[in-house]
Kinemage of the C-alpha trace (Angstrom):
@kinemage 1
@onewidth
@group {chain A} dominant
@subgroup {mainchain}
@vectorlist {calphas} color= white
{ca his a 1} P 110.067 116.200 142.724
{ca gln a 2} L 108.966 117.348 139.325
{ca gln a 3} L 106.455 120.192 139.391
{ca glu a 4} L 103.354 119.663 137.251
{ca gln a 5} L 102.776 122.355 134.625
{ca leu a 6} L 99.165 123.475 134.338
{ca pro a 7} L 97.894 124.893 131.062
{ca glu a 8} L 97.402 128.636 131.008
{ca arg a 9} L 93.782 129.687 131.363
{ca ser a 10} L 92.457 131.631 128.462
{ca his a 11} L 90.543 134.786 129.144
{ca arg a 12} L 87.789 136.471 127.277
{ca ser a 13} L 88.363 139.751 125.568
{ca asn a 14} L 86.514 141.843 123.099
{ca thr a 15} L 88.388 142.103 119.830
{ca asp a 16} L 86.143 143.924 117.413
{ca asp a 17} L 83.871 146.445 119.089
{ca asn a 18} L 83.558 148.605 122.163
{ca thr a 19} L 80.828 146.665 123.943
{ca ser a 20} L 81.580 145.142 127.298
{ca thr a 21} L 83.043 141.686 127.707
{ca val a 22} L 80.613 138.888 128.375
{ca ser a 23} L 80.859 137.771 131.978
{ca ser a 24} L 82.438 134.451 132.782
{ca gln a 25} L 79.054 132.972 133.633
{ca arg a 26} L 77.520 130.600 131.137
{ca asn a 27} L 74.341 131.736 129.456
{ca glu a 28} L 71.257 131.190 131.520
{ca trp a 29} L 69.594 129.816 128.407
{ca ser a 30} L 71.150 127.689 125.765
{ca ile a 31} L 69.956 126.305 122.491
{ca asn a 32} L 69.994 122.557 122.065
{ca thr a 33} L 71.759 121.872 118.801
{ca ser a 34} L 71.693 118.109 119.155
{ca thr a 35} L 73.045 116.582 115.976
{ca lys a 36} L 71.859 113.015 116.527
{ca asn a 37} L 70.313 111.443 113.393
{ca leu a 38} L 70.548 114.578 111.236
{ca pro a 39} L 71.637 114.685 107.598
{ca ala a 40} L 75.327 115.600 107.297
{ca thr a 41} L 74.684 119.066 105.845
{ca lys a 42} L 72.192 120.070 108.549
{ca gln a 43} L 74.455 118.542 111.179
{ca glu a 44} L 77.385 120.572 109.849
{ca ala a 45} L 75.236 123.713 109.771
{ca asp a 46} L 74.207 123.212 113.406
{ca val a 47} L 77.843 122.668 114.416
{ca gln a 48} L 78.729 125.877 112.565
{ca phe a 49} L 75.950 127.712 114.430
{ca gln a 50} L 77.489 126.575 117.717
{ca glu a 51} L 80.919 127.775 116.567
{ca gly a 52} L 79.408 131.146 115.648
{ca trp a 53} L 77.606 131.327 118.988
{ca asp a 54} L 80.862 130.593 120.812
{ca his a 55} L 82.608 133.486 119.043
{ca leu a 56} L 79.646 135.823 119.493
{ca met a 57} L 79.230 135.163 123.211
{ca gly a 58} L 82.701 134.042 124.291
{ca asp a 59} L 81.558 130.529 125.200
{ca his a 60} L 83.833 127.479 125.278
{ca tyr a 61} L 86.908 129.650 125.916
{ca lys a 62} L 86.582 131.535 122.627
{ca ile a 63} L 87.676 135.150 122.448
{ca ile a 64} L 84.680 137.335 121.671
{ca asn a 65} L 84.619 138.296 118.018
{ca arg a 66} L 81.118 139.500 117.220
{ca lys a 67} L 81.669 139.982 113.487
{ca leu a 68} L 83.028 136.454 113.043
{ca gly a 69} L 80.236 135.037 115.199
{ca gln a 70} L 77.594 136.806 113.156
{ca ser a 71} L 79.060 135.697 109.824
{ca leu a 72} L 79.287 132.057 110.980
{ca ile a 73} L 75.688 132.101 112.212
{ca val a 74} L 74.360 133.670 108.980
{ca glu a 75} L 76.292 131.097 106.940
{ca ala a 76} L 74.917 128.291 109.135
{ca met a 77} L 71.397 129.558 108.418
{ca glu a 78} L 72.148 129.516 104.679
{ca lys a 79} L 73.348 125.904 105.041
{ca gly a 80} L 70.067 124.839 106.670
{ca ser a 81} L 70.379 125.306 110.434
{ca lys a 82} L 66.923 126.141 111.756
{ca val a 83} L 68.333 127.357 115.086
{ca ala a 84} L 70.619 129.737 113.143
{ca glu a 85} L 67.595 130.907 111.137
{ca gly a 86} L 65.712 131.619 114.354
{ca phe a 87} L 68.658 133.556 115.721
{ca cys a 88} L 69.024 135.530 112.468
{ca arg a 89} L 65.328 136.421 112.609
{ca phe a 90} L 65.728 137.370 116.279
{ca arg a 91} L 68.617 139.726 115.398
{ca gly a 92} L 67.544 140.770 111.881
{ca trp a 93} L 70.722 139.360 110.310
{ca gly a 94} L 71.364 138.090 106.798
{ca asp a 95} L 68.355 138.444 104.575
{ca cys a 96} L 65.987 138.048 107.532
{ca glu a 97} L 63.849 140.855 108.825
{ca leu a 98} L 63.771 141.354 112.577
{ca asp a 99} L 60.851 139.175 113.713
{ca his a 100} L 60.849 137.994 117.324
{ca asp a 101} L 57.556 136.108 116.979
{ca his a 102} L 58.805 134.069 114.025
{ca ala a 103} L 62.126 133.465 115.798
{ca phe a 104} L 60.318 132.210 118.900
{ca gly a 105} L 58.226 129.878 116.728
{ca ile a 106} L 61.378 128.401 115.194
{ca phe a 107} L 63.018 127.957 118.612
{ca ala a 108} L 59.879 126.325 120.036
{ca ser a 109} L 59.602 123.978 117.056
{ca glu a 110} L 63.270 122.967 117.235
{ca ser a 111} L 63.052 122.510 120.991
{ca ser a 112} L 60.031 120.254 120.559
{ca lys a 113} L 61.887 118.164 117.955
{ca ser a 114} L 64.997 117.784 120.129
{ca ser a 115} L 62.964 116.780 123.203
{ca his a 116} L 61.198 114.091 121.146
{ca asp a 117} L 64.580 112.868 119.846
{ca ser a 118} L 65.963 112.508 123.370
{ca cys a 119} L 63.003 110.358 124.452
{ca ser a 120} L 63.437 107.753 121.731
């Protein structure tokens, strides 16, 4: 009998700062970055936000790299991702001032848009 080889499981580690490793649990909240019916540039920006989020938080089997995550998210905001803009305002990244109220407004607006898209 031939023994089946299973792929090695990747593990999360912190590569660029001394903060603790994100637990293996998925986030309790997630941001819907649905790309259905979006212009290519906004769609690409939202995909880049997700890539940045994955590096920042260690999601989707990415090794945590906070600096890379932050730079990808800021760049996604500059390319037109509203979710990335909300996150940058939430964290005070890029040229955005820290503004939780404005960030929440952006998240609520984007959430409302994505829930309308899923109903049509």
